[in-house]
Structure formats: C-alpha cells, structure tokens
Phi, psi and omega in degrees: 000131179286131180255141174248121181278172185297327179296316178298318180297323181292330181285314185210110171233145178246129180245143171251127176237116180269156183061038190260011179288335185200176172061219183300317181300317179295318179297318178294317180300316180296319181293316181295326176295320177296331178284356177102005179274147167280132189241125171270112182269107187249132173205179186295320181240125185300321182296332180292342181276355187301320181297317179293315180297317180297317179298322180289311184290328177298329179269009177091007180272178180244125180203155175213151182265142179220132179266135175196134168276109186295345178273004181246109185304313183292324179294320179294314180300316180295319182295316181295321177299317180293319179299314180300322181288324187266326184246343184113161183303125182284126176238004174230129180228125174248105177274089185252338185304134179193153176227158176234131177277181177294152177301127181201140173287170183301326182287344181255352184280123180281158176299321180298317180295315179303312182295322181293313184290311179290332181295315181288310187287315188259308179297320179297319178298322177296313180300313181297314183296317180297324181286329185269331184307319179301326178293319180293316181294323177294326180279339185072024184197137177187160179223127176238129176233120178257131183271101177269217183188158172295342176294343177300338180278355179129133181209101188298334182265356180218067184296327179293312180296315180298319180295318180295316182288326174291321177300324179296329179291315176297321177299315181299312182295324178293320177297318180300319179292321184281321191259350182305321181294346180258010179081017182250129175256155176222128180221164178235147173248133177247091180293148168271219179287116179235138178301120183195173176299324183293317179286335175294319177296323178300323177294318180297321179299329181268003179072027181247155167289158182294324179297315179297317180300317180296319180298318181293314181296320182302329181290345178264357183256130184307322181277000175060038170206160175272166181275157174242156178308327180296331177297320178287322182297322178300317181292317178299321180302316179294313186297332181266001182282156174302329183291345182265022185294345180256012178247113181206147180074018185258154172244117180253113178274121178251088193221008178078011179176176182292143177232124182269000000 
C-alpha cells in the first residue's frame, strides 16, 4: 500500500465538498481552499457552483465545479472519477449535501418526501464515501466529515430530516471503527441555527422576516447570536487537518451552547 506522509499531504490534498454552491458548503469549500487544499465544488447544477469557485480562485486557491446528484449512484461514481483525474486523488470528503422538506409530522410525511430527504443526506453520503474510500485507503490517509445537525436529537416537525441526520452519526461512528486502521478518520459536525437558505425558509414559514427570525432565535442561544457558515468551516478545517489524526468517531455540535 502506498503511503502519503504529512509533508506530501501539506503540499497537495484534494477535498470534495458536496452541496457547496451556497451556505455551509460554500463556506467550508472556501476555508479548505485557504488552507491549501484543491477543492472539488459539487452540487446538483455545475453552473450554480460558479460563485464558490470564483471566490476561491480570486483568492489564489484551486477549485473546480462538478455536477452530481448525490442520490444517483452512477452520477456520484462518474463525478469522483472525474475529480480524481482533474484535481488529484481525493483524500478529504465533506458530506454536506442535504435538503429539508416542509414541516410535517410523521402522519403527514409522504413516502416521496421521506425518500428525497433521506436520499440526499444519508444515501448520498454513503455513495460519496464508498466512491472516495479506495483513494484514501491507497494513500493510507484520509478525512471524512459528515454534516449532521442538532435535529438528529429529535425534531417532531421534520422526522425525515431528523432521521437522516441521526443516521449520519451512526454512519460516522461505523466509518471511524472500520477505517481507522487505514489512517482515515471520520467525524460529524452538528450545526445549530446557521444562516442559510434552509433557515431562511423557516422564517418564511413562521411569517417573519429573516432578520426578525434571527433576532428571536438568537435570544434562545447561550452566546446570543446565530451561527454563520464560517463557524462550521472553522470546525471542518480542524477536523480535516493532519493535526486532528487522533480525533475520530466524534460528533461536534457547533450550536452556540451545550447540546445533550
């Protein structure tokens, strides 16, 4: 098995960030590029990734856009093959892609909605991880970060989303147990309220402006502010670094206060 030492990793690492056209994914992609990684910016539509790629390259980083429906096995396989050919073998994976359906109790959640939400967040993470793991194992080094949520602890109005995010935690811990011997770590981040399209929709559902919604939510958070994509990006930056090699199988809640 070919080994890649820390010096080589510092010189050139390739990261895949899914759902990176905007929001948390875009913030993580920009941060990893600043850290010196080449970043594959993956989202459903390649053109939607242009803003993230432009921001990275304008700052002197390396990035390219790739289109893939993460819920489509063949699309994921093709995208990862292309990324390896164009940017180099991926040894960092951020499974960030996710969608949220309308608020609904379990009795109101349709099968179509359940399949769509769990398909992108959980099935998609499985497809990406399975496609990327051989590159990590061949290198003897890798970092996987799965984007969970505080909703993993339970969300009566979004049973599909909560189930998918909880599933990612079990997936993460299983990966840590299986891949640790190959120099690969796996961790999860559980964001709290973070400024994003998803939380903007939440404000609309409540009949509030987004600014008003943020002010109200901030009063329920111990640090008295809502999260920004950069807050999540800082944590991801650490978890994928060589220095985080003894941190694996963990869930780090980035939520402005304790989460049980």
